[in-house]
mmCIF file of the N, C-alpha and C atoms, coordinates in Angstrom:
data_MODEL
# 
_entry.id   MODEL 
# 
loop_
_atom_site.group_PDB 
_atom_site.id 
_atom_site.type_symbol 
_atom_site.label_atom_id 
_atom_site.label_alt_id 
_atom_site.label_comp_id 
_atom_site.label_asym_id 
_atom_site.label_entity_id 
_atom_site.label_seq_id 
_atom_site.pdbx_PDB_ins_code 
_atom_site.Cartn_x 
_atom_site.Cartn_y 
_atom_site.Cartn_z 
_atom_site.occupancy 
_atom_site.B_iso_or_equiv 
_atom_site.pdbx_formal_charge 
_atom_site.auth_seq_id 
_atom_site.auth_comp_id 
_atom_site.auth_asym_id 
_atom_site.auth_atom_id 
_atom_site.pdbx_PDB_model_num 
ATOM 1   N N  . MET A 1 1  ? 1.096   -6.053 29.857 1.00 0.00 ? 1  MET A N  1 
ATOM 2   C CA . MET A 1 1  ? 1.593   -4.620 29.968 1.00 0.00 ? 1  MET A CA 1 
ATOM 3   C C  . MET A 1 1  ? 1.090   -3.413 29.485 1.00 0.00 ? 1  MET A C  1 
ATOM 4   N N  . THR A 1 2  ? 1.574   -2.213 30.365 1.00 0.00 ? 2  THR A N  1 
ATOM 5   C CA . THR A 1 2  ? 0.981   -0.672 30.651 1.00 0.00 ? 2  THR A CA 1 
ATOM 6   C C  . THR A 1 2  ? 1.610   0.267  29.544 1.00 0.00 ? 2  THR A C  1 
ATOM 7   N N  . LEU A 1 3  ? 1.008   0.760  28.938 1.00 0.00 ? 3  LEU A N  1 
ATOM 8   C CA . LEU A 1 3  ? 1.734   1.677  28.167 1.00 0.00 ? 3  LEU A CA 1 
ATOM 9   C C  . LEU A 1 3  ? 1.012   3.146  28.320 1.00 0.00 ? 3  LEU A C  1 
ATOM 10  N N  . ASP A 1 4  ? 1.705   4.216  28.254 1.00 0.00 ? 4  ASP A N  1 
ATOM 11  C CA . ASP A 1 4  ? 1.393   5.648  27.991 1.00 0.00 ? 4  ASP A CA 1 
ATOM 12  C C  . ASP A 1 4  ? 1.401   5.553  26.636 1.00 0.00 ? 4  ASP A C  1 
ATOM 13  N N  . VAL A 1 5  ? -0.003  5.661  26.197 1.00 0.00 ? 5  VAL A N  1 
ATOM 14  C CA . VAL A 1 5  ? 0.068   6.627  24.718 1.00 0.00 ? 5  VAL A CA 1 
ATOM 15  C C  . VAL A 1 5  ? -0.437  7.652  24.379 1.00 0.00 ? 5  VAL A C  1 
ATOM 16  N N  . LEU A 1 6  ? 0.365   8.466  23.505 1.00 0.00 ? 6  LEU A N  1 
ATOM 17  C CA . LEU A 1 6  ? 0.041   9.881  23.515 1.00 0.00 ? 6  LEU A CA 1 
ATOM 18  C C  . LEU A 1 6  ? -0.355  10.199 22.249 1.00 0.00 ? 6  LEU A C  1 
ATOM 19  N N  . TYR A 1 7  ? -0.961  10.909 21.927 1.00 0.00 ? 7  TYR A N  1 
ATOM 20  C CA . TYR A 1 7  ? -1.937  11.295 20.522 1.00 0.00 ? 7  TYR A CA 1 
ATOM 21  C C  . TYR A 1 7  ? -1.268  12.968 20.592 1.00 0.00 ? 7  TYR A C  1 
ATOM 22  N N  . PHE A 1 8  ? -1.106  13.339 19.022 1.00 0.00 ? 8  PHE A N  1 
ATOM 23  C CA . PHE A 1 8  ? -0.850  14.547 18.553 1.00 0.00 ? 8  PHE A CA 1 
ATOM 24  C C  . PHE A 1 8  ? -1.719  15.004 17.248 1.00 0.00 ? 8  PHE A C  1 
ATOM 25  N N  . ALA A 1 9  ? -1.843  16.461 17.578 1.00 0.00 ? 9  ALA A N  1 
ATOM 26  C CA . ALA A 1 9  ? -2.214  17.211 16.315 1.00 0.00 ? 9  ALA A CA 1 
ATOM 27  C C  . ALA A 1 9  ? -3.800  16.746 16.173 1.00 0.00 ? 9  ALA A C  1 
ATOM 28  N N  . TRP A 1 10 ? -4.554  16.437 14.807 1.00 0.00 ? 10 TRP A N  1 
ATOM 29  C CA . TRP A 1 10 ? -5.564  15.845 14.132 1.00 0.00 ? 10 TRP A CA 1 
ATOM 30  C C  . TRP A 1 10 ? -5.801  14.469 15.017 1.00 0.00 ? 10 TRP A C  1 
ATOM 31  N N  . LEU A 1 11 ? -4.828  13.528 15.128 1.00 0.00 ? 11 LEU A N  1 
ATOM 32  C CA . LEU A 1 11 ? -5.048  12.510 16.059 1.00 0.00 ? 11 LEU A CA 1 
ATOM 33  C C  . LEU A 1 11 ? -5.768  12.782 17.375 1.00 0.00 ? 11 LEU A C  1 
ATOM 34  N N  . ARG A 1 12 ? -5.056  13.446 17.963 1.00 0.00 ? 12 ARG A N  1 
ATOM 35  C CA . ARG A 1 12 ? -5.693  14.072 19.586 1.00 0.00 ? 12 ARG A CA 1 
ATOM 36  C C  . ARG A 1 12 ? -7.311  14.551 19.280 1.00 0.00 ? 12 ARG A C  1 
ATOM 37  N N  . GLU A 1 13 ? -7.525  15.165 18.197 1.00 0.00 ? 13 GLU A N  1 
ATOM 38  C CA . GLU A 1 13 ? -8.620  15.769 17.809 1.00 0.00 ? 13 GLU A CA 1 
ATOM 39  C C  . GLU A 1 13 ? -9.607  14.711 17.580 1.00 0.00 ? 13 GLU A C  1 
ATOM 40  N N  . ARG A 1 14 ? -9.331  13.564 16.858 1.00 0.00 ? 14 ARG A N  1 
ATOM 41  C CA . ARG A 1 14 ? -10.252 12.615 16.352 1.00 0.00 ? 14 ARG A CA 1 
ATOM 42  C C  . ARG A 1 14 ? -10.638 11.644 17.542 1.00 0.00 ? 14 ARG A C  1 
ATOM 43  N N  . ILE A 1 15 ? -9.800  11.324 18.293 1.00 0.00 ? 15 ILE A N  1 
ATOM 44  C CA . ILE A 1 15 ? -9.782  10.426 19.725 1.00 0.00 ? 15 ILE A CA 1 
ATOM 45  C C  . ILE A 1 15 ? -10.250 11.212 20.675 1.00 0.00 ? 15 ILE A C  1 
ATOM 46  N N  . GLY A 1 16 ? -10.128 12.426 20.805 1.00 0.00 ? 16 GLY A N  1 
ATOM 47  C CA . GLY A 1 16 ? -10.390 13.225 21.965 1.00 0.00 ? 16 GLY A CA 1 
ATOM 48  C C  . GLY A 1 16 ? -9.727  12.924 23.103 1.00 0.00 ? 16 GLY A C  1 
ATOM 49  N N  . LEU A 1 17 ? -8.529  12.641 23.151 1.00 0.00 ? 17 LEU A N  1 
ATOM 50  C CA . LEU A 1 17 ? -7.898  12.120 24.523 1.00 0.00 ? 17 LEU A CA 1 
ATOM 51  C C  . LEU A 1 17 ? -6.237  13.074 23.782 1.00 0.00 ? 17 LEU A C  1 
ATOM 52  N N  . PRO A 1 18 ? -5.632  13.490 24.777 1.00 0.00 ? 18 PRO A N  1 
ATOM 53  C CA . PRO A 1 18 ? -3.735  14.058 24.571 1.00 0.00 ? 18 PRO A CA 1 
ATOM 54  C C  . PRO A 1 18 ? -3.146  12.436 25.126 1.00 0.00 ? 18 PRO A C  1 
ATOM 55  N N  . ARG A 1 19 ? -3.688  11.589 25.959 1.00 0.00 ? 19 ARG A N  1 
ATOM 56  C CA . ARG A 1 19 ? -2.985  10.719 26.348 1.00 0.00 ? 19 ARG A CA 1 
ATOM 57  C C  . ARG A 1 19 ? -3.797  9.686  27.133 1.00 0.00 ? 19 ARG A C  1 
ATOM 58  N N  . GLU A 1 20 ? -3.227  8.562  27.444 1.00 0.00 ? 20 GLU A N  1 
ATOM 59  C CA . GLU A 1 20 ? -4.271  7.656  27.833 1.00 0.00 ? 20 GLU A CA 1 
ATOM 60  C C  . GLU A 1 20 ? -2.959  6.801  28.226 1.00 0.00 ? 20 GLU A C  1 
ATOM 61  N N  . THR A 1 21 ? -3.397  5.782  29.783 1.00 0.00 ? 21 THR A N  1 
ATOM 62  C CA . THR A 1 21 ? -2.569  4.728  29.866 1.00 0.00 ? 21 THR A CA 1 
ATOM 63  C C  . THR A 1 21 ? -3.483  2.761  29.326 1.00 0.00 ? 21 THR A C  1 
ATOM 64  N N  . VAL A 1 22 ? -2.869  2.459  28.693 1.00 0.00 ? 22 VAL A N  1 
ATOM 65  C CA . VAL A 1 22 ? -3.698  1.400  27.980 1.00 0.00 ? 22 VAL A CA 1 
ATOM 66  C C  . VAL A 1 22 ? -2.888  0.025  28.325 1.00 0.00 ? 22 VAL A C  1 
ATOM 67  N N  . GLU A 1 23 ? -3.721  -0.919 28.866 1.00 0.00 ? 23 GLU A N  1 
ATOM 68  C CA . GLU A 1 23 ? -3.169  -2.125 29.195 1.00 0.00 ? 23 GLU A CA 1 
ATOM 69  C C  . GLU A 1 23 ? -3.468  -3.069 28.037 1.00 0.00 ? 23 GLU A C  1 
ATOM 70  N N  . THR A 1 24 ? -2.496  -3.572 27.421 1.00 0.00 ? 24 THR A N  1 
ATOM 71  C CA . THR A 1 24 ? -2.119  -4.079 26.229 1.00 0.00 ? 24 THR A CA 1 
ATOM 72  C C  . THR A 1 24 ? -1.383  -5.841 26.312 1.00 0.00 ? 24 THR A C  1 
ATOM 73  N N  . GLY A 1 25 ? -1.651  -6.253 25.335 1.00 0.00 ? 25 GLY A N  1 
ATOM 74  C CA . GLY A 1 25 ? -1.005  -7.700 24.949 1.00 0.00 ? 25 GLY A CA 1 
ATOM 75  C C  . GLY A 1 25 ? -0.515  -7.583 23.934 1.00 0.00 ? 25 GLY A C  1 
ATOM 76  N N  . ALA A 1 26 ? -0.279  -6.563 23.041 1.00 0.00 ? 26 ALA A N  1 
ATOM 77  C CA . ALA A 1 26 ? 0.411   -6.005 21.547 1.00 0.00 ? 26 ALA A CA 1 
ATOM 78  C C  . ALA A 1 26 ? 1.845   -6.614 21.604 1.00 0.00 ? 26 ALA A C  1 
ATOM 79  N N  . ALA A 1 27 ? 2.307   -7.089 20.666 1.00 0.00 ? 27 ALA A N  1 
ATOM 80  C CA . ALA A 1 27 ? 3.875   -7.126 20.819 1.00 0.00 ? 27 ALA A CA 1 
ATOM 81  C C  . ALA A 1 27 ? 4.525   -6.541 19.895 1.00 0.00 ? 27 ALA A C  1 
ATOM 82  N N  . THR A 1 28 ? 3.965   -5.930 19.218 1.00 0.00 ? 28 THR A N  1 
ATOM 83  C CA . THR A 1 28 ? 4.175   -4.786 18.132 1.00 0.00 ? 28 THR A CA 1 
ATOM 84  C C  . THR A 1 28 ? 3.437   -3.173 18.187 1.00 0.00 ? 28 THR A C  1 
ATOM 85  N N  . VAL A 1 29 ? 3.871   -2.243 17.591 1.00 0.00 ? 29 VAL A N  1 
ATOM 86  C CA . VAL A 1 29 ? 3.142   -1.106 17.261 1.00 0.00 ? 29 VAL A CA 1 
ATOM 87  C C  . VAL A 1 29 ? 2.074   -1.438 16.588 1.00 0.00 ? 29 VAL A C  1 
ATOM 88  N N  . ALA A 1 30 ? 1.874   -2.212 15.699 1.00 0.00 ? 30 ALA A N  1 
ATOM 89  C CA . ALA A 1 30 ? 1.199   -2.355 14.511 1.00 0.00 ? 30 ALA A CA 1 
ATOM 90  C C  . ALA A 1 30 ? -0.334  -3.199 15.484 1.00 0.00 ? 30 ALA A C  1 
ATOM 91  N N  . GLU A 1 31 ? 0.130   -4.320 16.465 1.00 0.00 ? 31 GLU A N  1 
ATOM 92  C CA . GLU A 1 31 ? -0.863  -5.057 17.274 1.00 0.00 ? 31 GLU A CA 1 
ATOM 93  C C  . GLU A 1 31 ? -1.565  -3.783 18.151 1.00 0.00 ? 31 GLU A C  1 
ATOM 94  N N  . LEU A 1 32 ? -0.558  -2.947 18.602 1.00 0.00 ? 32 LEU A N  1 
ATOM 95  C CA . LEU A 1 32 ? -1.355  -2.214 19.937 1.00 0.00 ? 32 LEU A CA 1 
ATOM 96  C C  . LEU A 1 32 ? -2.467  -1.401 18.478 1.00 0.00 ? 32 LEU A C  1 
ATOM 97  N N  . VAL A 1 33 ? -2.258  -0.899 17.585 1.00 0.00 ? 33 VAL A N  1 
ATOM 98  C CA . VAL A 1 33 ? -2.906  0.142  16.562 1.00 0.00 ? 33 VAL A CA 1 
ATOM 99  C C  . VAL A 1 33 ? -4.167  -1.125 16.169 1.00 0.00 ? 33 VAL A C  1 
ATOM 100 N N  . GLU A 1 34 ? -3.971  -1.998 15.878 1.00 0.00 ? 34 GLU A N  1 
ATOM 101 C CA . GLU A 1 34 ? -5.422  -2.955 15.546 1.00 0.00 ? 34 GLU A CA 1 
ATOM 102 C C  . GLU A 1 34 ? -5.908  -3.073 17.309 1.00 0.00 ? 34 GLU A C  1 
ATOM 103 N N  . GLU A 1 35 ? -5.635  -3.319 18.237 1.00 0.00 ? 35 GLU A N  1 
ATOM 104 C CA . GLU A 1 35 ? -6.241  -3.434 19.626 1.00 0.00 ? 35 GLU A CA 1 
ATOM 105 C C  . GLU A 1 35 ? -6.942  -2.065 19.734 1.00 0.00 ? 35 GLU A C  1 
ATOM 106 N N  . LEU A 1 36 ? -6.336  -0.641 19.498 1.00 0.00 ? 36 LEU A N  1 
ATOM 107 C CA . LEU A 1 36 ? -6.815  0.813  19.550 1.00 0.00 ? 36 LEU A CA 1 
ATOM 108 C C  . LEU A 1 36 ? -8.369  0.628  18.657 1.00 0.00 ? 36 LEU A C  1 
ATOM 109 N N  . ARG A 1 37 ? -7.976  0.591  17.207 1.00 0.00 ? 37 ARG A N  1 
ATOM 110 C CA . ARG A 1 37 ? -8.960  0.202  16.099 1.00 0.00 ? 37 ARG A CA 1 
ATOM 111 C C  . ARG A 1 37 ? -10.704 -0.279 16.793 1.00 0.00 ? 37 ARG A C  1 
ATOM 112 N N  . ALA A 1 38 ? -10.185 -1.442 17.393 1.00 0.00 ? 38 ALA A N  1 
ATOM 113 C CA . ALA A 1 38 ? -11.324 -2.227 17.677 1.00 0.00 ? 38 ALA A CA 1 
ATOM 114 C C  . ALA A 1 38 ? -12.142 -1.838 18.704 1.00 0.00 ? 38 ALA A C  1 
ATOM 115 N N  . ARG A 1 39 ? -11.584 -0.634 19.873 1.00 0.00 ? 39 ARG A N  1 
ATOM 116 C CA . ARG A 1 39 ? -11.764 -0.429 20.734 1.00 0.00 ? 39 ARG A CA 1 
ATOM 117 C C  . ARG A 1 39 ? -13.498 0.196  20.943 1.00 0.00 ? 39 ARG A C  1 
ATOM 118 N N  . GLU A 1 40 ? -13.391 1.264  19.571 1.00 0.00 ? 40 GLU A N  1 
ATOM 119 C CA . GLU A 1 40 ? -14.501 2.749  19.252 1.00 0.00 ? 40 GLU A CA 1 
ATOM 120 C C  . GLU A 1 40 ? -14.026 3.041  17.905 1.00 0.00 ? 40 GLU A C  1 
ATOM 121 N N  . ASP A 1 41 ? -15.480 3.631  17.181 1.00 0.00 ? 41 ASP A N  1 
ATOM 122 C CA . ASP A 1 41 ? -15.181 4.194  16.035 1.00 0.00 ? 41 ASP A CA 1 
ATOM 123 C C  . ASP A 1 41 ? -14.088 5.109  15.733 1.00 0.00 ? 41 ASP A C  1 
ATOM 124 N N  . ARG A 1 42 ? -14.007 6.121  16.388 1.00 0.00 ? 42 ARG A N  1 
ATOM 125 C CA . ARG A 1 42 ? -13.239 7.153  17.013 1.00 0.00 ? 42 ARG A CA 1 
ATOM 126 C C  . ARG A 1 42 ? -11.616 6.845  16.642 1.00 0.00 ? 42 ARG A C  1 
ATOM 127 N N  . TYR A 1 43 ? -11.367 5.680  17.334 1.00 0.00 ? 43 TYR A N  1 
ATOM 128 C CA . TYR A 1 43 ? -10.226 5.069  16.812 1.00 0.00 ? 43 TYR A CA 1 
ATOM 129 C C  . TYR A 1 43 ? -9.691  4.712  15.530 1.00 0.00 ? 43 TYR A C  1 
ATOM 130 N N  . ASP A 1 44 ? -10.798 4.103  15.290 1.00 0.00 ? 44 ASP A N  1 
ATOM 131 C CA . ASP A 1 44 ? -10.708 3.005  13.967 1.00 0.00 ? 44 ASP A CA 1 
ATOM 132 C C  . ASP A 1 44 ? -10.331 4.699  12.692 1.00 0.00 ? 44 ASP A C  1 
ATOM 133 N N  . MET A 1 45 ? -11.406 5.336  12.900 1.00 0.00 ? 45 MET A N  1 
ATOM 134 C CA . MET A 1 45 ? -11.122 6.398  12.065 1.00 0.00 ? 45 MET A CA 1 
ATOM 135 C C  . MET A 1 45 ? -9.772  7.118  12.170 1.00 0.00 ? 45 MET A C  1 
ATOM 136 N N  . ALA A 1 46 ? -9.323  7.424  13.142 1.00 0.00 ? 46 ALA A N  1 
ATOM 137 C CA . ALA A 1 46 ? -8.015  7.923  13.668 1.00 0.00 ? 46 ALA A CA 1 
ATOM 138 C C  . ALA A 1 46 ? -6.961  7.174  13.150 1.00 0.00 ? 46 ALA A C  1 
ATOM 139 N N  . PHE A 1 47 ? -6.918  5.941  12.819 1.00 0.00 ? 47 PHE A N  1 
ATOM 140 C CA . PHE A 1 47 ? -5.840  5.030  12.507 1.00 0.00 ? 47 PHE A CA 1 
ATOM 141 C C  . PHE A 1 47 ? -6.249  4.562  11.184 1.00 0.00 ? 47 PHE A C  1 
ATOM 142 N N  . ARG A 1 48 ? -7.146  5.040  10.358 1.00 0.00 ? 48 ARG A N  1 
ATOM 143 C CA . ARG A 1 48 ? -7.509  4.391  8.869  1.00 0.00 ? 48 ARG A CA 1 
ATOM 144 C C  . ARG A 1 48 ? -6.612  4.327  8.149  1.00 0.00 ? 48 ARG A C  1 
ATOM 145 N N  . ASP A 1 49 ? -5.846  5.193  7.893  1.00 0.00 ? 49 ASP A N  1 
ATOM 146 C CA . ASP A 1 49 ? -4.506  5.690  7.018  1.00 0.00 ? 49 ASP A CA 1 
ATOM 147 C C  . ASP A 1 49 ? -3.220  5.634  7.593  1.00 0.00 ? 49 ASP A C  1 
ATOM 148 N N  . LEU A 1 50 ? -2.511  4.517  7.870  1.00 0.00 ? 50 LEU A N  1 
ATOM 149 C CA . LEU A 1 50 ? -1.510  4.475  8.501  1.00 0.00 ? 50 LEU A CA 1 
ATOM 150 C C  . LEU A 1 50 ? -0.173  5.438  8.114  1.00 0.00 ? 50 LEU A C  1 
ATOM 151 N N  . SER A 1 51 ? -0.484  5.329  6.527  1.00 0.00 ? 51 SER A N  1 
ATOM 152 C CA . SER A 1 51 ? 0.952   6.423  5.719  1.00 0.00 ? 51 SER A CA 1 
ATOM 153 C C  . SER A 1 51 ? 0.465   7.922  6.019  1.00 0.00 ? 51 SER A C  1 
ATOM 154 N N  . ALA A 1 52 ? -0.423  8.287  7.103  1.00 0.00 ? 52 ALA A N  1 
ATOM 155 C CA . ALA A 1 52 ? -0.270  9.624  7.479  1.00 0.00 ? 52 ALA A CA 1 
ATOM 156 C C  . ALA A 1 52 ? 0.101   9.550  8.726  1.00 0.00 ? 52 ALA A C  1 
ATOM 157 N N  . ILE A 1 53 ? 0.381   8.805  9.497  1.00 0.00 ? 53 ILE A N  1 
ATOM 158 C CA . ILE A 1 53 ? 0.697   8.174  10.941 1.00 0.00 ? 53 ILE A CA 1 
ATOM 159 C C  . ILE A 1 53 ? 2.237   8.305  11.112 1.00 0.00 ? 53 ILE A C  1 
ATOM 160 N N  . ARG A 1 54 ? 2.965   9.165  12.093 1.00 0.00 ? 54 ARG A N  1 
ATOM 161 C CA . ARG A 1 54 ? 4.227   8.457  12.535 1.00 0.00 ? 54 ARG A CA 1 
ATOM 162 C C  . ARG A 1 54 ? 4.058   7.881  13.761 1.00 0.00 ? 54 ARG A C  1 
ATOM 163 N N  . VAL A 1 55 ? 4.954   7.193  13.891 1.00 0.00 ? 55 VAL A N  1 
ATOM 164 C CA . VAL A 1 55 ? 4.903   6.508  15.547 1.00 0.00 ? 55 VAL A CA 1 
ATOM 165 C C  . VAL A 1 55 ? 6.518   7.043  16.310 1.00 0.00 ? 55 VAL A C  1 
ATOM 166 N N  . ALA A 1 56 ? 6.417   7.063  17.671 1.00 0.00 ? 56 ALA A N  1 
ATOM 167 C CA . ALA A 1 56 ? 7.790   7.067  18.435 1.00 0.00 ? 56 ALA A CA 1 
ATOM 168 C C  . ALA A 1 56 ? 7.309   5.938  19.640 1.00 0.00 ? 56 ALA A C  1 
ATOM 169 N N  . VAL A 1 57 ? 8.555   5.046  20.029 1.00 0.00 ? 57 VAL A N  1 
ATOM 170 C CA . VAL A 1 57 ? 8.465   4.291  20.839 1.00 0.00 ? 57 VAL A CA 1 
ATOM 171 C C  . VAL A 1 57 ? 9.568   4.846  21.786 1.00 0.00 ? 57 VAL A C  1 
ATOM 172 N N  . ASP A 1 58 ? 8.846   5.301  23.093 1.00 0.00 ? 58 ASP A N  1 
ATOM 173 C CA . ASP A 1 58 ? 10.287  5.581  24.283 1.00 0.00 ? 58 ASP A CA 1 
ATOM 174 C C  . ASP A 1 58 ? 10.782  6.983  23.212 1.00 0.00 ? 58 ASP A C  1 
ATOM 175 N N  . GLN A 1 59 ? 9.995   7.516  22.672 1.00 0.00 ? 59 GLN A N  1 
ATOM 176 C CA . GLN A 1 59 ? 10.503  9.199  22.328 1.00 0.00 ? 59 GLN A CA 1 
ATOM 177 C C  . GLN A 1 59 ? 11.685  8.808  21.169 1.00 0.00 ? 59 GLN A C  1 
ATOM 178 N N  . GLN A 1 60 ? 11.683  7.374  20.498 1.00 0.00 ? 60 GLN A N  1 
ATOM 179 C CA . GLN A 1 60 ? 12.623  7.297  19.211 1.00 0.00 ? 60 GLN A CA 1 
ATOM 180 C C  . GLN A 1 60 ? 11.769  7.165  17.930 1.00 0.00 ? 60 GLN A C  1 
ATOM 181 N N  . LEU A 1 61 ? 12.080  7.726  17.150 1.00 0.00 ? 61 LEU A N  1 
ATOM 182 C CA . LEU A 1 61 ? 10.774  7.630  15.964 1.00 0.00 ? 61 LEU A CA 1 
ATOM 183 C C  . LEU A 1 61 ? 11.188  6.413  15.149 1.00 0.00 ? 61 LEU A C  1 
ATOM 184 N N  . THR A 1 62 ? 9.895   5.734  14.972 1.00 0.00 ? 62 THR A N  1 
ATOM 185 C CA . THR A 1 62 ? 10.350  4.089  14.540 1.00 0.00 ? 62 THR A CA 1 
ATOM 186 C C  . THR A 1 62 ? 9.613   3.610  13.730 1.00 0.00 ? 62 THR A C  1 
ATOM 187 N N  . GLU A 1 63 ? 9.197   2.564  13.441 1.00 0.00 ? 63 GLU A N  1 
ATOM 188 C CA . GLU A 1 63 ? 8.007   1.910  12.616 1.00 0.00 ? 63 GLU A CA 1 
ATOM 189 C C  . GLU A 1 63 ? 6.952   1.284  13.258 1.00 0.00 ? 63 GLU A C  1 
ATOM 190 N N  . PHE A 1 64 ? 5.939   0.498  12.552 1.00 0.00 ? 64 PHE A N  1 
ATOM 191 C CA . PHE A 1 64 ? 4.685   -0.032 13.028 1.00 0.00 ? 64 PHE A CA 1 
ATOM 192 C C  . PHE A 1 64 ? 5.020   -1.313 13.257 1.00 0.00 ? 64 PHE A C  1 
ATOM 193 N N  . ASP A 1 65 ? 6.608   -2.050 12.722 1.00 0.00 ? 65 ASP A N  1 
ATOM 194 C CA . ASP A 1 65 ? 6.528   -3.180 13.123 1.00 0.00 ? 65 ASP A CA 1 
ATOM 195 C C  . ASP A 1 65 ? 7.559   -3.372 14.349 1.00 0.00 ? 65 ASP A C  1 
ATOM 196 N N  . THR A 1 66 ? 7.594   -2.252 15.145 1.00 0.00 ? 66 THR A N  1 
ATOM 197 C CA . THR A 1 66 ? 8.617   -2.061 16.051 1.00 0.00 ? 66 THR A CA 1 
ATOM 198 C C  . THR A 1 66 ? 8.101   -3.149 17.259 1.00 0.00 ? 66 THR A C  1 
ATOM 199 N N  . SER A 1 67 ? 8.844   -3.793 17.969 1.00 0.00 ? 67 SER A N  1 
ATOM 200 C CA . SER A 1 67 ? 8.491   -4.516 19.416 1.00 0.00 ? 67 SER A CA 1 
ATOM 201 C C  . SER A 1 67 ? 8.291   -3.314 20.345 1.00 0.00 ? 67 SER A C  1 
ATOM 202 N N  . LEU A 1 68 ? 7.541   -3.815 20.939 1.00 0.00 ? 68 LEU A N  1 
ATOM 203 C CA . LEU A 1 68 ? 6.810   -3.050 22.399 1.00 0.00 ? 68 LEU A CA 1 
ATOM 204 C C  . LEU A 1 68 ? 7.604   -3.668 23.466 1.00 0.00 ? 68 LEU A C  1 
ATOM 205 N N  . SER A 1 69 ? 8.414   -4.803 23.431 1.00 0.00 ? 69 SER A N  1 
ATOM 206 C CA . SER A 1 69 ? 9.027   -5.274 25.046 1.00 0.00 ? 69 SER A CA 1 
ATOM 207 C C  . SER A 1 69 ? 9.945   -4.174 25.374 1.00 0.00 ? 69 SER A C  1 
ATOM 208 N N  . ASP A 1 70 ? 9.335   -4.186 26.712 1.00 0.00 ? 70 ASP A N  1 
ATOM 209 C CA . ASP A 1 70 ? 10.167  -3.112 27.413 1.00 0.00 ? 70 ASP A CA 1 
ATOM 210 C C  . ASP A 1 70 ? 9.709   -2.195 27.192 1.00 0.00 ? 70 ASP A C  1 
ATOM 211 N N  . ALA A 1 71 ? 8.907   -1.423 26.386 1.00 0.00 ? 71 ALA A N  1 
ATOM 212 C CA . ALA A 1 71 ? 8.367   0.133  26.236 1.00 0.00 ? 71 ALA A CA 1 
ATOM 213 C C  . ALA A 1 71 ? 7.567   0.587  27.230 1.00 0.00 ? 71 ALA A C  1 
ATOM 214 N N  . ARG A 1 72 ? 7.800   1.822  27.433 1.00 0.00 ? 72 ARG A N  1 
ATOM 215 C CA . ARG A 1 72 ? 6.943   2.516  28.076 1.00 0.00 ? 72 ARG A CA 1 
ATOM 216 C C  . ARG A 1 72 ? 6.074   3.462  27.478 1.00 0.00 ? 72 ARG A C  1 
ATOM 217 N N  . GLU A 1 73 ? 6.162   4.073  26.503 1.00 0.00 ? 73 GLU A N  1 
ATOM 218 C CA . GLU A 1 73 ? 5.541   4.939  25.840 1.00 0.00 ? 73 GLU A CA 1 
ATOM 219 C C  . GLU A 1 73 ? 5.678   5.250  24.671 1.00 0.00 ? 73 GLU A C  1 
ATOM 220 N N  . VAL A 1 74 ? 4.201   5.076  23.801 1.00 0.00 ? 74 VAL A N  1 
ATOM 221 C CA . VAL A 1 74 ? 3.660   5.186  22.501 1.00 0.00 ? 74 VAL A CA 1 
ATOM 222 C C  . VAL A 1 74 ? 3.501   6.523  21.970 1.00 0.00 ? 74 VAL A C  1 
ATOM 223 N N  . ALA A 1 75 ? 3.892   7.181  20.909 1.00 0.00 ? 75 ALA A N  1 
ATOM 224 C CA . ALA A 1 75 ? 3.365   8.157  20.348 1.00 0.00 ? 75 ALA A CA 1 
ATOM 225 C C  . ALA A 1 75 ? 2.827   8.325  19.282 1.00 0.00 ? 75 ALA A C  1 
ATOM 226 N N  . PHE A 1 76 ? 1.725   8.923  18.841 1.00 0.00 ? 76 PHE A N  1 
ATOM 227 C CA . PHE A 1 76 ? 1.174   8.939  17.423 1.00 0.00 ? 76 PHE A CA 1 
ATOM 228 C C  . PHE A 1 76 ? 1.120   10.176 17.168 1.00 0.00 ? 76 PHE A C  1 
ATOM 229 N N  . PHE A 1 77 ? 1.826   10.434 15.622 1.00 0.00 ? 77 PHE A N  1 
ATOM 230 C CA . PHE A 1 77 ? 1.592   11.905 15.379 1.00 0.00 ? 77 PHE A CA 1 
ATOM 231 C C  . PHE A 1 77 ? 1.515   12.311 13.460 1.00 0.00 ? 77 PHE A C  1 
ATOM 232 N N  . PRO A 1 78 ? 1.356   13.227 13.189 1.00 0.00 ? 78 PRO A N  1 
ATOM 233 C CA . PRO A 1 78 ? 1.103   13.198 11.923 1.00 0.00 ? 78 PRO A CA 1 
ATOM 234 C C  . PRO A 1 78 ? 2.754   13.947 11.320 1.00 0.00 ? 78 PRO A C  1 
ATOM 235 N N  . PRO A 1 79 ? 2.935   13.211 9.886  1.00 0.00 ? 79 PRO A N  1 
ATOM 236 C CA . PRO A 1 79 ? 4.399   13.733 9.399  1.00 0.00 ? 79 PRO A CA 1 
ATOM 237 C C  . PRO A 1 79 ? 4.324   15.114 9.746  1.00 0.00 ? 79 PRO A C  1 
ATOM 238 N N  . MET A 1 80 ? 5.831   15.184 10.162 1.00 0.00 ? 80 MET A N  1 
ATOM 239 C CA . MET A 1 80 ? 6.387   16.831 10.357 1.00 0.00 ? 80 MET A CA 1 
ATOM 240 C C  . MET A 1 80 ? 6.555   17.464 9.132  1.00 0.00 ? 80 MET A C  1 
ATOM 241 N N  . THR A 1 81 ? 6.542   18.850 8.880  1.00 0.00 ? 81 THR A N  1 
ATOM 242 C CA . THR A 1 81 ? 6.993   19.419 7.991  1.00 0.00 ? 81 THR A CA 1 
ATOM 243 C C  . THR A 1 81 ? 7.762   20.004 8.282  1.00 0.00 ? 81 THR A C  1 
ATOM 244 N N  . GLY A 1 82 ? 8.786   20.538 7.149  1.00 0.00 ? 82 GLY A N  1 
ATOM 245 C CA . GLY A 1 82 ? 9.786   21.838 7.465  1.00 0.00 ? 82 GLY A CA 1 
ATOM 246 C C  . GLY A 1 82 ? 9.094   23.022 7.525  1.00 0.00 ? 82 GLY A C  1 
ATOM 247 N N  . GLY A 1 83 ? 9.906   24.146 7.265  1.00 0.00 ? 83 GLY A N  1 
ATOM 248 C CA . GLY A 1 83 ? 9.384   25.540 7.160  1.00 0.00 ? 83 GLY A CA 1 
ATOM 249 C C  . GLY A 1 83 ? 9.981   26.598 7.587  1.00 0.00 ? 83 GLY A C  1 
# 
């Protein structure tokens, strides 16, 4: 399947891209993260601490065990704070 993957804030800085199109066989967000981490050190470093990352699938905030079936977009970003 083909997914648009978006990176925000410090994730974008560590990976060096705001977005990319990824071919994946991942069934869940967690599997996608493992595929990304295996690509290069910059991805491994960015996704090392998943407790510091939030994820949205097709613009819906979700969890890492969420299925990617029928998904078109996955976005990764740090937790949001109020102010």
